[in-house]
C-alpha positions, 0 to 999 in steps of 0.5 A: 821161087826155085826148087832143085828137083834132083835133090828132091828126088835124091833125098826122097830115095835116101830117106825111104829106100837107101837104108833099112826102113824105120818107122821113125825115119819114115815119120820124120820125113813125112813131117818134113815133106808136109812142112816144107811143101806148106812153106814152099807153096805159101811163098810161091803164091804170095811172091806171085801176088807181090809182083801184081800188088807191090811191083815196086820192090823190084826197084828196091836198092840193096846198097853194100849189104854186109854178110858175116860168113864162117863155118858153123861154130865159129862165133858168127852168132855171137858177132851177129848178136853184138852187131844187132845192138845197132838198130840205127845202121842195120836191118837184120831179118828175123827167122820168120821173115826168111821162112815166109819171104813176101811183101804181102806176107810181111804186111799180113803178119804184122797187122795180124799180130797187132790186131790180136788182144794182148792176152791171147796172141795166136802168133805168140802161142804158135811161135812158142810151140815152134821154139819149144821143138828146137829146145834140144838145140838151145845149148848149141844154138838157140832157134827163135822165130822172132829173133834175128837169124841167118837167111839160109831158110831162103836157100833151104826152100830151094833144096840147095843148102848144106842145112839139108844134112840135118834132115838127110844124114847120107852126106856122101850121096848129096855132095853138090849141096855143100859148095853151091859155087860149083853148081852149073851156071844155069842153076846159079843164075836162077839162085842169084835172081831168087836171092836178089828178089828175096832180099829186095822184098825184105828191104822194101818193107823193113829197110828204112834206108838201112844196111842189110846185115845178115850172117850165115854159117852155110854160106862159105860154099856160096861166096861167089854167088853172093858177090855176083848177086851183090857185087858191093857186098862186104864179107866178114869171115869169122874163123875158128880153129878146125880142131874146135869148130869141126867137132862142135858142128858135128855135135849139132848135126848129131842132135838132129840125126837122133830124131830120125836116125838114132842108129848112127854112131858118133864115129860113123861114115856119115860123121866122116863125110860131114867132117869132109864137108866142113874141110871143103868149106874151109878150103873154099873160103880160103880159095875165094879170098882173092875173089872177094879182095878188099871187101873181105874182113877176117875176124878170128874167134879167139880175138872176138871172144877176148875183146868183142868191143874191139872187134866190133870197132874194127868192123865199123872202121872197115865199113866206114861207119860211125858207131852210135854213141850208146853202142858200146854201152849196149854191147857191154850190157848184152855181154853181161846179160848173156852167157856166151861160154859153151856148156859143152866140150867136144873132141875130134876123137869121140867122132873118130877123127884125128888132128893129123889127118885134118891138118894134112887136109887143111895145110893151106888153111893152117898156114894162112891163118897161122893155126897152131896144133 
């Protein structure tokens, strides 16, 4: 396990002393510290025990893992859910498996779940309460402990993750957590080892000779780190027009900020800083395209929504994989069953942003992806 103490100290100062003290922010932060500490300590203990009782995980191969990476609100979840219909080729971690990443914990939770009676499942009750806490976000992104999810929780536990901006809105005071590829080499090497060992643990128990497949909207700033950890990894970049993705992402963060800092307005310094972070992620992803080389595939949001099955077929061609016979039917049923159209519409103007400034800042991005005004 690894933790970035500089971030821990900084976030503590920012949440308790940087702005005028509020009971709501203090209470929220105490809750965060308790939950974070509990998860970190549990992982720390059981990962040590893994080394004693299941050292074989270290020899686990992770061949050609596939990562869907794109800025938040760019269709990554939709694409991920489509690919999740293929359970023959891919193994996708569930949210609880990224929060508690240990071979022993995986085995314990699986057995514990099976031992419970069908009428009274403690895990089901606990999961329902966890999911209910995140109900306020379900129209933007549904969070479910037992659903295939991105593996950003692994990085969150190191305190080197842009998802910390949900907890601490003072973004300009924590600039180093957005582009992890720019961190000192010593830190990155620790993260790489930690990430490799985490994925190996998961695949050791859940791989079954399948391909590790995950999506992460927070990984645009750690592309090089992922490729260093897994040199043969395939990166699928889901891209959406900045005019659409940026305000949608800001709305997601604001929903969290209202829990602890409701005084923050839609058009605020913090909102502008968050927009700058996303602009930086767009630029970094573009900057890394040559580094990724032939292992990169770009999927445009508009093409994905217009013809999802075609997009999936192109991915299989890129991966040189044969699609299961019934996959088209399963995808079609999934699309018909789910409503993937957003129930909300967000504009740059309501967050104090304008198109002219964004286009100027992202000129190279607009040119490369041929985005129009």
